[in-house]
N, C-alpha and C positions, 0 to 999 in steps of 0.2 A: 617709105623707109619706119620701124618700128614707136610708140608713141612714149617711152618711158616713163610706165609711173611711181617708180621709184623716187624718182625727181618733184616731182608732186607730191607725195604724201607718203614720208619715208612707212612710216608705222602702218599702210595701205597690205592686208593679209589677205587680201580674195580682192578680185574681177573674171571679169569678165570679154570675152575675145574673139575675135573671129579668126585664121585660120591661114595664112597669106600663101603659103610656101610648109611643102612634107614635100624629105628629099632624106639621104644620107649621105656620107661622107668617109673618111680612112676611122675618123669619130666613131661612124654610129649615127641611126635613123634621128633626123630631127627636123623639128616644128619653127617654123617666122609665123610668129604674130600679129596681127596691127597694133596692136600694145602690152605690153606686160610689165608686171611687176617686179619681176626677174634679175638680180645685179650678175650681171654678165662679169665673170674675171679681168682684173681692171688696174689699176694703181696699186699694184700691192696685197689687195683687198678679196678672196674667193666666193666666186660664186653662190646667192642662194642656189636652196632646196624647198625641196617640195612636190608639189602634182600638178598634174595639169590632167581634166574629165579623170582624174582618180586615178592616173597611170604618173609612177615617180618620173623627175626630174634629177637624172644623174650629174649632171654638166651647164654650165650656158656658159654660155663663148661670144664675141665678137668677131666674126670673121669674116669680108670682106664686108662692112658696112652693115652687111644682117644681125643680129644677134637669137643665137642656133638656140631652142632647146630639144638636150639630149635624153633623147630619153630610157624607159628600161625597153618598153616597148611599143608597137608600130599604132599612132590614130588615125582613122581614117572619118574624122567630122570636119564639121564646114568651121565649129564656136565652139571654145574650152571653156573650161568652167577654170582657175587659178590658187590653187593655194597654195602663198610661206611657207616656209617653216620659220614660224618667228623664234624660235629659241634660238636658232642658224645667225638670220638674218640681226637682232638684237646683239646677241655675239660680238657678228661683227660690227657692229655702232659703240660696241663699247667700244673694243681694241684698235678702230681705228681716228675715235676723238683721242685714244688714249696716249695716242701717239701725234698728233699733234701738238697736246703738248704737253706730251714730257721731249720731243725737239725742241720747242721753243723753250722749255725750260731748259738746257742740256746751252742751246745757242745763243740765249740772250744774258745768262750769266757765268758761262763757261766758253765760251766762242767755239766752241763746240759745233758743224755746222752736222747738220741728216744727210749722209751720201744715199742711203737705201730703207726700204722699209718692208717688213715680209711678215705676214700674215697665218700663222702655223696652223696646224689647226686646235695644237695647246699648248704653244707657247708663239712668241709674239719676239719681232729683232728689230734694231734700229740700227747703221752701221755709221758708226760718227770716223767726223775728220782729224783722226789723234791716234796715232800711236799707243800713249797711255792713256790711263782713265784710274783717278787715286782713288778711297771707298770716300772719304772726306766729299770727291766731288760727285760720288753718286748718291750721297742723301740728301746735298745738294741740290740735285736737280728732282729727286724723288719727293723731297719734304716739299721744294715750290710746287710740280704736281698734285700732289695731293691737295695741298691749299686753293690751289686754283680748281680744283673738281670741288670740294668741299664748297666754295662761293657762290658753288651752281649758277655760274653765270651761260647768260645765253651761244646757244651758238645758233650763229644764221648762216643762211644763203643767200648768196647773190647773184645774180648773173649780169653777165657782161659781153656785148656785143661784139664790141671790138680789142683789141691789144692795147689801142691811143687813149682808152678812156679807162687808164688804170691809177693814172697819174698821182691819186690822190689817195691808192691805196700802199701801204709798204707791202710788199712779197718776200713772202719768206726765201722761196726760189725762183730761177726761170722758169718759164709755163713751155709745156709740150705746145701748145694753141696756137694761132691768133683772133679770133673769132667764136662767138659762141661760147665764154669762158663764163663755170663758174667756181665761183668763191666760198670758201668756211673759211670762216669768220667769227672768231672767241675779240671781241667789243675789250681795247686797249693789251691787246697783249699777242695772238697771230692773226694773220690773213695769208690767205696759204688760196692756187691756185688748188681743188681736187674734185674730184668725181666718185668718187667713195658716199658709202650712208654714216650719215652721223645722229646721234640724239638731240635733243630741243636745247640739250643744256649739261653745262658739263656732271654735275652731281649726278644724271642717270649712267655717265661714267664708276660714279659707286668709289673706290677706292685703285688705284695700282704701286704694283712691288717690281720692281728693278731684280731679278733672280738672279745674274750675272753678268761679268763681263768674260770676253776676253777677245786678246789682243789677233790682227787678223790681218800680219804682213804690214801695212802703214797705216790699216785706220783697227777703230775695235769696236764689237763686237757688241752689241747689250741686249740681252732677253730679260724680257718681262710680261707680266700678266695687265689684266686689267678684268676689274665687275666679275661677273662667275667667279670667271678660274683666278681669281688669286684667293674664292672659299673651298674649290676645287684641289689646287696648290696643295693649304692649310691642311684639311680635310689628310689629301692622301702626307702629306708630312707627319703631320698627328698620328696615321696606322703608322706609321715606321720608327717614329720617337715612340711609341706605344710596347711595340717589336723588345725594342732596342732596350726602354728597363728591365722589360723582363727578362729578357734573354742576356743579359749583362749585370741581372741582380744591381741597379744603380739609378737612382732618382736624374730624370732630364739635365739638371743643371750639372749633372757629373758621372753625364756618359761620356765627355772630351776626353775626362782624365781614361775612364773607364776602358774606352777605344786603344787609347795610350799605353798601356797595360799592357792589354790581352798583344798589341802590337811588339810589345819590347819581349812578352816573353814570347810570341809568337817566334820572332829572332833569332832569340836564344834557345829552340829547341830545331829550330833549322840547323842551325852549327852543331849543333848536341850532332843530328845524324847526317851532317857531313860527316861529320869527324869521328862514327860510328863508319859510315860507307867508304869512307879510305880506308879505314883498318882493314876492314871486311873484303877491302882487293886488294891490299898488302897482303893476307894469308891467301888471295884466291891467286895471285901470280904466282906465289909461290908454290899454288900447286900448280898450275896446268904449266913452270917451267918445270917439274917435273916428272910431270906426266908426256913434254915437249916429245913427238916424237924426230927422230935424226932423218932427215932429209938431204942431199949431193950434200952434206957437210953442214945444213943449217938445224940449228930447232924453229921447229915445222910447229906453228900455235893457227889451226885451222877449226873455228865452231862455230855452229849456229845457234841461236838465243832465236824464244820465241819472249815479244813483247818485254825487248830491255831495252834501257833507253840509249839515246842517239850517245849522250855526252858521258854515259856510263862505261860502254863498248873503249869511246875515246880515252878517257881516263887508264882503264884497264891496259891496252893497248900503249899509252903511252908510260906507264913503269914496265911493263915486258919486253922493253924495244930498250930497256936504260941498260942489258946484259948483252953480251955479243949473240951473236952471228943469228939472230930469231926474224922474222917472218912470222909475224901476221894477220890474216884471214878471216873474219867476222862479218857473221851476215845474221843481223834481225827479222824477224819478221813479226808484224803489226796488224792486220786485219788483211785490206790487200795492198799492202807496203809492202816495199822490201826498203835494207836498209843496212851500207857497208862500212865495214872501217877495213883496209889494207894498210899497215907500215913494215917497217924493217930496221933493225940494228944502224950506227952511224957503220958499223965497219964495216959492212956490206954494201955492193953496188949493182942493186937489184933497184929500179922505178916502178915501183907500185904504183904510181896516179897513169902510167899509159897502161898496168896490168888492170888498172880498176876502170877505166875509161872505155879501155876495149872492151869491157862485159858488161858497163851498164847501156851498150848501144840497146840492148840484148831485151834491156828491161825496160825500157824509155827510159834513162834515167839522167841525172846530169850531178854534178860532183866533183872535187877537183882539191888539188889543197898542193905537199910539194915531193919531189920524189922519191923520201923516206918516212911521208905520212898525208896520208889519203883517207877521204872521206862521202860518201853517193847514196844515194838511192832514187827510188825508181816503186813501177807500177809491178804486180806479184802477176807476170807472163810464162813467168817461169816457175817450178817448184826450188825452195830454196836450197833447197840438194844438187841438182842438176845448175843451179845456177855457182855452189863451187868450187864442183863441178872441171867450169867453162872459166873459174879464176885460177885453178892450180894447173887449168890446161895451157893459158899464158901465163903463167910465172913458167911453168916446164920449158914449156919454147923459147925463151928469154935467159934463162939458168944455161939452158944446152946451148 
């Protein structure tokens, strides 16, 4: 079994070890070492990265009791020098310790237990056993968490041989193991069974900021960041704010009002555009009725468009069939797709739904509607004029 150096000294960044196994599996080439400082994925915390023998370690996973170091290329040596990516390791230490602190703040002060924890590349998240969370509750938990961080309390680890020896500890959750138990302790605040990496004190977490909370079925997901990630988030948000102040010609505190004005103006413009579009369509309806082809006692309006929206064609078709004896066959072409709208006046008995469905099969299409109005679309497997010919063929067969 590989000796886990990260439990002896979480700050150790370099080590040497013998290679006891070299192999590959479906995930790639890997080596197993006699001892390692590389932390494998586990407990919601991602793996360490770094190098072995100057070759990049891509992933570290515990598989079938082995700690497998998945490598960028193969290694054909008996002994390696390992170097941990310290920035990544310390970031994970800050985030994981911050999670312990935040979990305790929510549970001890608000009664909300943590159901799960995820340490992502940019954002961390805990899922709380509550269906709702107020802004005031978020503020309470965040304030307490940062108070514990500022107090610079020690973060201790302790190994316990058997579960029966834990009677003196008020653990926050049930343990997944019954022996060789590793406890992570913030005295008089938090006691947890945990195999992750943590700093020596809460002060090294530096700062904790809750970003968002979101209801997820019966629980609430809280996203947060700690330490260096807080600085990065602040930098990113400051860049966005500086850009907005320039684009909106507004000071930072006036940005919300400037955005509301912009949205209001945009909505007014959209209404104006919609009104003008409807007026244009009314003019178009008249023009197309005047140019309609007399066909088997009906006024046939069949047109192929380029890059016209389906919603526009639907509106145009609905207005046209308010007049008697009208049949509409529209096709619009966009890139490699075709969209179709077929409609007929209420006083006719043609089923345009069955007409369209028979043709859609030729273009790998889907669609549907009612006997008097239907729409659909598919791939451009045939030229649009040929698709129109097929629509007319099926329509003719139904009429005659």
